N, C-alpha and C positions, 0 to 999 in steps of 0.2 A: 335150292334144288327143285326142279319142276318134274312133273310126272305126265307122260302121255300114254294113254291106253289105246291100243290100235285094234282094228278089226271088229268093230261093233256093227250089229245089224238088228238084233231082236229088240222090239220095243220095250218090253218089261225089263230086260237086262240092261238096256240103255238108261231107263228111268232109275234103276237100282244104282247103277254106276254114277249117274248124275248127282245122287245124294252124297256120294263120296267126294265129289268136286276135284276130279283130276284137272290139271291145267290144260291139257289138250285131249280130245277124243277123236280117234281116227276112223274114217269110213273108206273102204276100199272100192274104187271105181275102175277095176280091172277085171274083165269078165272071166279069165281063167282061174281066178282066185276062189277058193272055197268059202271065202268071206265076202264075196262080191255083193255089192248093194245094188239092187235093181228096182227098189221101191222108194217111197218117200222116207224121209228121216224126220224125227221129231225136232222141235226147237230145243236148244240146250240153255241152261242158265248162263247169264252173261259172263260169268267167271271162267267158263269152259270154252276154249277156242276149238270150234268145229273144223276138223282137218280132213281134206280130201286127198286120198292117195292114188296117184296116177302113174301109168307106165307107158311112155312114148305115145300119149294120147294127142289128138289135135288141140291146138289152142282153143278152137271153137267149141269143142266138146268140154274142155275144162271150164271155159266161160259159162256154158249152159249149166253145168253142174254147180258152179259157184252161186249162180243166181237161183237155181231151183232149190238148193239145199242150204243157202245162206252160209256158205263156207267162209271162215275167216283166215284159214291157212291152206296152203297146197303143198303136198309132199311129192316130189318127182323122183321116181325110183327106176327110171330107165336110163337111156343114153341121150338124154336131153342136152342140147348145146347151151352155152352161156347166152347166146342170142335168143333162144327159146325161153330160157328162164326169165330173161328181161321182159319178154312179151307177157309172161304170166304175172310178173310183178306189176305190170301196168294195169292188171285187172283189179288192183287195190287189196291184194291178199299178201300175207306173209308167204315167202317161198322157202321151202326146206328142201335142199338138194341132197339126195342120198348117194352114198358111194359104198361099194361092196369091197370087203377086205377078207383075204384068206390068209396066206402065210406071210405076205409082204405087201406093201403099198407105196406107190410113188406119190407123195404128197404134192409134188410140183403140179399135178393135174388139177389141183384145187385153184390155182392161181387165176385162171380165166373166169372163174365163178365168184371171185371175191366181191364184185360190184353187182352181180345179177341174182344173188341169193341172200336171204336174211340169215339163214342157218345152214350148216352142214349136218348130215346125219351119217353115221357110220354103222353099217350093218354087216352081217356075215355073207360072204359070197357062197351061194349054194344053188341048188336046182331052181328055186324060185326067186323072184326079185326080193322077197322078204317073207317073214313068217316060217323060216326053215326050222326053227326050234333049237338051234345051237349057236354057240358064240365063236368069236375070234380071239386072238391073243391081244388082250388090251395093252400089253407092254409096248406094242407098236406105236401107240398114241404118244409115247414119250418123244417121238420125232415130229409131232404136230407143230408146224412152223407158223400157224396163223393165230390171230387174236379173235377170229370170228367164233361166236359161241356154237357149240354143236350138240346134237342129240346123240346118245349111245344107245344102240339097239343090238339085237341078235341073241335070242335064246336066253334072256335075262329072267331070273326067277328069285324067289325068296332067299335062295342059298348064296346069291351074289352080293348081299348087303355089305359084308366086310370088304370085298374088292371095290365096291362103289365108294366106301368111306375112304380107302386108300387113294383112290383117284381124286377125291375132293381135297386131300391134303397136298396135292400138287398145284402147280400154277395153270393147269389146263382149264380153258374156258368151257367146262362142262355145263351145259344149260339145262338139259333134260334127260331123264331116263325114259326110254320108249319100250313098253312091254306089250306082249301079245300072246303067243302060243303057249308059253309056260304057265299062264294063268287061265287056260281054257278048259272047260268041261266037254266042249264040242266046238267045231269051227264056228267063230262068231258068237259064242256063248261063254261068258267070262265067270270065273269063280269070285264073286264079290267079297266073300269072307277072306280069301287069300289076298286079294288086292287091298282090302282094308288093312290087313296086317303089314303088307308091304309098304303101303303109304305111311303108316304110323312109324315104321322102322326108318324109312327113307327121310322123313321130315325131322327125325331126331338126330340125323347125321350132321 
């Protein structure tokens, strides 16, 4: 089970989180976000995949951010097409394609993305593309028809450890848990103590 901590920005907070070594650390390159990154970002330990989060950005912009910030993964959180995702893959990064779920979800829409993304990500459909702070009904994932590994996101906090354990006891290809707002002291400022506890519990599952 891997852990992604998203919405980072503050240098000292990034340094503290780096010592915890999550598998992925996310930086949001979408201007309307309260966690938007508009400055430089530090280099991370090689064990942490630096991930840029984008919403319907141009491929040229993503390419420039990949080079400027040395991104190893790109999370696409908008209405990006399979052809667009393939162009981002050509930049030499992992592509994580996000899909929003509310009360139901048509999993057939994943089919065109099977070859143009490395992972899917399921988040809660809300006012914002991500970071809304609440979850969706995970039982919908029992209908997941693919073998492609996926990230699970959407208002996940310490209280969700038992539900995560239950998912791990299924045949679902759950690759990583993606956390953000439930571990924040303020936008883009994470509670490292709470994340340490969550990681320890997660890795015991």
